[in-house]
N, C-alpha and C positions, 0 to 999 in steps of 0.2 A: 763382374761389375765393370762398366765402361769407365775409361779414364776421362777426367775432366780437362777440357781444353779451353783456354782463353785465346781468342783470335782478335787482333786489333788492327784497325786501319786509321790513317790520318796523315798529317803533314809533319813538319819538324817537331811540333809539340807532342806528337805520338812517337816519333823516332826517339825522342828524348834529348833533342838538342839543348845544350846548356847545362846538362847534368854532369859537369866536370867533377873531378875528385874534390872532396871536402877541403875547406880552408884549414891550415894555410896552404894554398896552392898558387893563386895568382899574385899575391903580394911578393913572394920571393922571386917571381918572374918580372917584377917591376910594374905590375898592373894594379892600381888601387881598386879595392873591392866596393868602393862607394859609387861606382858607375860613372865617374867623372870623365872617363875616356871611352865610354860606350859608343857615342856618336862617331868618334874618330876610328874606332877599331871595327865596328860592325860593317860587314861587307868587304873588309880589306883582305889582303893576302895573309895577314897575321891571323885573323879570325879563321880563315879557311885552313890554315896550318893546324891550329888548335882543334878545329872540328874534325879534320881528317885524321889527326893523331889520336884523339880520344873518343872515337865513335863507339868503341867497346864499352866505355863508361856510360854513354848515352843509353845503349841497349840494355844495360843491366841495372840502371838506376832511374830511368824514366818512369812515368806513371804505369805503363803496362807491366813492367817487371815488378814494380812495388805492389801493384794490385793483385797480380797472380799469386804472390806470396800471402797476401792478406786473405784472399779467397780460399786458399788451401788447395788450389788446383794442381794438376800433374804437369801441365805443359802450357807454355805461351808460344804462339806464333805471332810475331809483330811485323806487319808489312808497312808500317808508317815510314814515310819518306820525306825528307826535307824539301820544302818548296813545292810539293806536289799538289795537284788538283784532285778533287774528289773523283772525277772521271778517270784520271790516271790510276788512282788507287783501285778502282773497280776493274780496270784492265789488268793490273797485276793479280788481283784476286781470281778473276775468271780465267785468265790465261795460265796461271800457275797452279790453281787449286780447283779447277773444274772437276777433275777426276780424283781428288783427294779422298781417302777413305773416311768420310765424315761419319759413316754409320758405326765406326769403331770408337767414337767419342761422344760425350755429352758436351756440346759446344755452346759457349757464350761468346757472341761476337759483338764488339763495341766499335763503332766508328765515331771519331771525334772530328766533326766536319770542319773543314778549313774554309777559306774565303770562297764564296760561291762564284766569284768572278774569274777564277782560274779555270783553265780548260786544257784539253790534251787531244792528240791524235797520234797515229803511228808514223814513225820516221825511221827508215833503215831497219824495219822489221821489229822494232820495239817501241813502246809508247814514249812520247816526248811531251813534257808538260810546259805550259806557258802561263803568263799572267797578263791580265788586261793592261794596256798601256795608255799613254797620252794620245788622244785623238789627233793632236797637232803633229805627232810624229808618224805621218801617214806612210813613210817609207818602211815602217816596221810592221810585222804581222800583228803585234799586240796593239799598235796604234790603230790599225785598220779595224780590228775587232772592237776596240773602244768606240770607234765612230759608228759601226754597224748596230751596236746595241742601242735601242731606242729608249729604254727605261733602265737606268743604271741600278735601280733597286730590284724591280720585279723580274726583268728578263734573266739575270743570273740566278735569282732565287727559284724560278721555274725550272732551270737546269738542275739546280741542287735537289729539288723535290723529285724530279725525274730519276736522278741517280739513287735517291733513297728508295723509291718505289722498285727500281730494278734490284737493289740489294735485298729488299724485303722478299721479292719473288725467289731470289737465289736461296735465301735462308729458309723460307717456308718449304721449298721443295726438298731440302736436305735435313729438315728437323733441327735447324739451328735457332737458338734464341738470340734475337737481335736487339740491341739497345743503341739509341742514337743520341749523341751529345753535340753541342755546337760551340766553337770557340767564340763566335761573335754573339753576344746576348741580343743585340738588335735583330740579327737575322734569325735567331732562335725564336724570338717573339713573333716575327713576321711569318715564319714557316708554320708555326703552330696555329696561327690564325687562318692560314690558307689550307693546310693539309692536316686532316685529323687521322691519327693512326695510334695504335697501341705500342709502337716500337720505341717511342721516346723514353729516355731514362727517367724523365719526369714530364708529365703532361703539361705542367706549368713551366714558365721560363726558368731556366736553370743554367747557372754559370759554374762550371766545374772548378775554375780557379778562384779560390776565396780571397783574392787580394787584387789590387789594381794591376791591370795588364793590357787593356785594350783601348787606352786613350793616349792622347798626344803628350800628356804631362809626365814624360819619362823621368824628369828630374825629381818628381815627387814619389816615385816608386819606392817601396820598402826594399832597401838593399839586402836585407836578410833573405829575400826570396827570389832574387833575380841574378842571372849571370852578369858580371861586370863588363863583358865584351860583346853582348848581343841582347836582343829583345826576347829572351826566353827565360823560363824559370831555372833556378839552380836545383840541386838535389833536394834542398829543404823545401823549395817551392813545389817540386813534384811530390814530395811527401805530403804536403798539405792538400794538394789536389787529390792525391790518392785517398787520403782520409775523407775528404769531402764526397768523393764518388762512392767510396765504400759505405759511408753513412747513408747515402741516398739509396744504395742497393739494400742496405739493412732495413731502411724505412719502407720502401715500396716493393722490393723484390727479394725478400729474405730467403726464398727457396734457392737462390743462386749461390748462397754461401755454403761452402763445404762443411759438413758436420764434423765435430771434434774427432769422432772415431776414424774417419777416412781422410782427415786433414793431411796435406802434403806440404811440409815446410821447405822442401828442396826441389822445386819444380824445374823441369827442363826449359831453358829460355832460348828461343830461336828468333833472330832477326832476318827477314827475307825481303827487304824492301828494294833490293837492287833490281834494275831492269836489264842488267847485262848477264847475271849469273842464273843458270838454271831456267832460262827463258825458252819455251818450247816452240815459238812460232816459226822460226827460220828453218827451212829445210836444210838437210845436211849439205846439199850441193850448192847452197847459197850462203855459206858461212861468211863469205867476204862481205856480205851486207853488214854483219856485226863488226868484223875486223876493220872495215874501211868506212864505217858510217861517220857522218859529219855531226859534230856537236853544235847545237844552237843554244843561245842564252834565252832568258825568259821573255825577250821581246821578239825572238825569232831571227836573231842575227848571229852570223858566225863571228868568231873573235876578231878576224881581220876586218870584217865589215863594221863591227862596233868601233874599233880603233879609227878607221877611216871616217866614220860618221862623227865621232867625237872631235876629230881634227878639222874636218871640212864642212860639217853641218849638212851633208848629203852623202848618198852612197855612190860608189864608182860609176854605176850606169845611169845616174840621174843627171 
C-alpha cells in the first residue's frame, strides 16, 4: 500500500509564521499578548529575530503540520515560504519536485493562495519574489509594476488563475489530488465567478481562517488567535484553521481522510521552502551565481539603494 503524502504550498500563512511556542512565551520577554505593540514590532529587526529563531516551531505547528496529523498521513512536505508569490511557489515545486517519485505516494496537494498581486522571476539562478508597490515610486521595480497593471483587481487575478491552471496540469499528469484555498475571501469569490474547476476545497466562497484576519481593524482582533508581534495566527489560531479545513474535507472530500486501520499519528514533517538549499538549476561550474548573488527587497531594491532612497527620496543614478 502506498504511503499517504500531504504536500502544501503557500506564503507565510502556510510556512506557519506566528506559530510561536505557547504562552507564557512573549510576556516573560516583555511583550504584551494583547497585540498593543504589534504595529511597533511587525517588520522590525526584533520580529525578524524571533522569526529566524523560531522557524522550527512554525514548521511543526502551522496548519500543514497540524492537518497531516489529523488526516493520519505518513508524510508532509511543506514548501510554504514567507512573503512569497504564487508564481514563486510554483517555481519551487517544478524545479525541486519535477522528478519526485510521485508514483510511490497517494498525494493530496493543498495550495493556500496568497495575494494575487505578488509576482516573481529568476535572479542569480533562483526565484526571487516581489510585491506590487506604489505607482508613485517609479524608481522601484514594484512601483513600475503597479503602474503597468491597468486593472488592480482583474489583472492580478488572471495571473492567479493562470498559476492555478498550471498547477492543475502538473497534478493531473502525476495523479495528485489538488485542493485550492484562498487567504483573501474577496479574491476567492472573484476567482470562482471567473474560473470554474473541481479543484477548489469548496466550490462556494470559503475562508479557512474562522476569525477576523483580513481587514484593517487589527485592534479588534481576538488576541487569543493572533501573534502579538505580527499579523499572523498563533498556534491556537492555526489549530482553529486546521479544524475548519479538516471539517470541510470531512464534509466534501471524506475519502481524503485516512481510515482508522492505517492511521499514522507520527508523520514525517519536512519543510522545503528555501530557494537556496537543494536547488537544482545552477550548473556546477556556475556556483558563484548562488554564492555571490545579490539580495533584493520586495520592491526590487538592494539594501544600500533602499537606505539611499529613504534618505534622499531618489536613487543614486537619478
